[in-house]
C-alpha positions as CSV (number, residue, x, y, z in Angstrom):
1,M,0.1,5.1,17.6
2,L,-2.6,6.6,19.7
3,F,-5.0,8.9,18.0
4,G,-7.1,10.5,20.7
5,P,-9.1,8.7,23.3
6,R,-9.8,5.0,23.0
7,V,-12.1,4.5,19.9
8,L,-13.6,1.3,21.0
9,A,-15.0,0.5,24.3
10,A,-17.6,-2.3,23.8
11,E,-20.2,-0.8,26.1
12,Q,-20.0,2.7,24.7
13,Y,-18.9,2.3,21.0
14,D,-19.9,5.1,18.8
15,P,-19.1,4.8,15.1
16,T,-19.5,8.6,14.7
17,I,-16.5,9.2,17.0
18,E,-14.4,6.5,15.2
19,Y,-15.2,8.0,11.7
20,N,-14.7,11.6,12.7
21,L,-11.2,10.6,13.9
22,K,-10.5,8.7,10.7
23,A,-11.6,11.8,8.6
24,Q,-9.0,13.9,10.6
25,I,-6.3,11.2,10.1
26,L,-6.9,11.0,6.4
27,F,-6.3,14.8,6.2
28,I,-3.1,14.4,8.3
29,F,-1.9,11.6,6.0
30,A,-2.4,13.9,3.0
31,D,-0.4,16.7,4.8
32,L,2.4,14.3,5.7
33,A,3.0,13.0,2.2
34,E,4.3,14.6,-1.0
35,W,3.0,13.7,-4.5
36,P,5.0,14.0,-7.7
37,T,4.0,17.1,-9.6
38,N,2.6,15.1,-12.5
39,A,0.0,13.7,-10.1
40,F,-2.0,16.9,-10.7
41,P,-3.4,17.7,-14.2
42,S,-2.9,21.5,-13.7
43,A,-1.5,24.0,-11.2
44,N,-5.0,24.8,-9.9
45,A,-6.4,21.2,-9.9
46,P,-8.0,20.2,-6.6
47,F,-6.7,17.6,-4.2
48,V,-9.1,14.7,-4.3
49,I,-9.8,12.2,-1.5
50,G,-11.7,9.2,-2.7
51,I,-13.8,6.6,-1.0
52,L,-14.2,3.1,-2.5
53,G,-16.7,0.8,-0.9
54,S,-19.3,1.5,1.6
55,D,-19.1,5.2,2.7
56,P,-19.0,5.4,6.5
57,W,-19.4,9.2,6.3
58,K,-22.6,8.8,4.2
59,G,-21.5,11.4,1.6
60,K,-20.5,14.0,4.3
61,L,-16.7,13.5,4.6
62,Q,-16.0,16.8,2.8
63,Q,-18.4,18.6,5.2
64,R,-16.8,17.0,8.3
65,L,-13.4,18.1,7.1
66,A,-14.7,21.6,6.4
67,D,-16.2,21.8,9.9
68,L,-12.6,21.2,11.2
69,D,-11.4,24.0,8.8
70,F,-9.7,21.5,6.6
71,N,-10.6,22.9,3.2
72,R,-7.1,22.8,1.4
73,V,-4.4,20.3,1.0
74,K,-1.0,21.4,-0.2
75,G,-2.6,24.8,-1.2
76,R,-5.2,23.1,-3.3
77,A,-9.0,23.0,-2.9
78,L,-10.1,19.8,-1.2
79,V,-12.7,17.6,-3.0
80,C,-14.1,14.4,-1.6
81,T,-15.8,11.9,-3.8
82,N,-17.1,8.3,-3.8
83,Y,-16.1,5.8,-6.5
84,Q,-17.8,2.7,-7.6
85,D,-14.7,1.0,-8.9
86,E,-10.9,1.4,-9.2
87,L,-11.1,2.8,-12.6
88,G,-12.7,6.1,-11.4
89,A,-10.4,6.0,-8.3
90,R,-7.4,6.4,-10.6
91,N,-8.1,10.1,-10.6
92,C,-7.8,10.7,-6.9
93,H,-4.8,11.5,-4.8
94,L,-5.7,9.7,-1.5
95,L,-8.1,6.7,-1.7
96,F,-9.8,5.3,1.4
97,I,-10.8,1.7,0.8
98,S,-13.6,0.8,3.2
99,K,-13.6,-2.4,5.1
100,S,-16.7,-3.3,3.2
101,E,-14.5,-4.4,0.3
102,K,-13.6,-8.1,0.4
103,S,-9.9,-8.8,0.8
104,S,-9.6,-10.5,-2.6
105,R,-11.1,-7.4,-4.2
106,V,-8.8,-5.1,-2.2
107,S,-5.8,-7.0,-3.7
108,Q,-7.2,-6.5,-7.2
109,I,-7.8,-2.8,-6.5
110,L,-4.4,-2.2,-5.1
111,Q,-2.8,-4.1,-8.1
112,S,-4.6,-1.9,-10.6
113,L,-3.5,1.3,-8.8
114,K,0.1,0.1,-8.1
115,A,2.0,2.4,-10.5
116,L,-0.2,5.5,-10.1
117,A,0.4,8.3,-7.6
118,V,-2.5,7.3,-5.4
119,F,-2.0,7.1,-1.7
120,T,-4.0,4.1,-0.7
121,V,-5.5,3.6,2.8
122,V,-7.1,0.3,3.5
123,E,-9.4,0.1,6.5
124,T,-9.5,-3.3,8.1
125,D,-10.5,-5.1,11.3
126,Q,-7.5,-7.4,11.2
127,P,-4.1,-5.7,10.7
128,T,-2.2,-7.7,8.0
129,K,0.4,-6.6,5.6
130,S,-0.9,-5.6,2.2
131,N,0.1,-3.6,-0.9
132,A,-1.7,-0.4,0.4
133,V,0.4,2.5,1.5
134,I,-1.4,2.5,4.8
135,I,-3.3,-0.3,6.6
136,M,-5.6,1.5,9.1
137,Y,-7.2,-0.5,12.0
138,V,-8.6,-0.1,15.5
139,K,-7.1,-1.9,18.4
140,G,-8.3,0.1,21.3
141,N,-7.1,3.2,19.6
142,L,-6.8,4.1,15.9
143,R,-3.5,2.6,14.5
144,Y,-1.8,2.2,11.2
145,M,1.0,0.3,9.4
146,V,3.0,1.8,6.5
147,N,4.2,-0.1,3.5
148,Q,7.2,1.9,2.2
149,K,7.4,-0.2,-1.0
150,A,3.8,0.7,-2.0
151,A,4.6,4.4,-1.2
152,A,7.7,4.2,-3.4
153,D,5.8,2.5,-6.2
154,A,3.2,5.4,-6.1
155,K,6.2,7.8,-6.1
156,L,5.0,9.3,-2.8
157,K,7.4,10.7,-0.3
158,M,6.5,10.3,3.4
159,K,7.5,12.9,6.1
160,P,9.2,11.3,9.1
161,D,6.3,12.0,11.4
162,L,4.1,9.7,9.4
163,L,6.6,6.9,9.7
164,T,7.5,7.3,13.4
165,Q,3.8,7.3,14.4
166,A,3.1,4.0,12.7
167,T,2.7,0.8,14.7
168,E,4.8,-0.9,12.0
169,V,6.8,0.1,8.9
170,F,7.7,-2.5,6.4
C-alpha cells in the first residue's frame, strides 16, 4: 500500500513527515473498523486512541489530528492519551504500540489485550507477523499487514478497504 509520497529517502528523511502520515493513517484505521457496542461504557463516551511506548508525537497527536479536522470518530469525541503500561491501555479503542517497545514486551502486551475490543497497531522496522491487528512499517512508503484472527479475537469488524490496501492479510 502506498500512503502518500515516499516516507524514507535517506538523504532527506524527516520524521515529522512520517509521523504526520502515521497520525492520519491511525484515524483512517479507526474509520474503517467497527467495534462492538459494549466497547464503549456509555453512548456519549469518547473514542480513545492510546500510545504505548515512546511517543513520536510528543504529546501532540490529538492536536495534529484536530489540525486535519479529525475531531470525531464514529460520531464520538476523539481523545488521545499516553499509557505507561498495558493495564491502562485496556481502556482505549485503538492502541499504537511504538517501535520503542522491545519485541518480547510487545508479545506480552498483545497477549494481555487479546480478548478485549482494542484495535492494536504495532509499529516496527522489520515487518513480521504478530498478534497485533495491524503491523505498520515503512519500506519506501508506509505499509501495513492485517492479522484477521487478532481482529476477530478483539471482536472488530474490518471494512473491505482496510483489507484490500494491506500488503498482506493473514
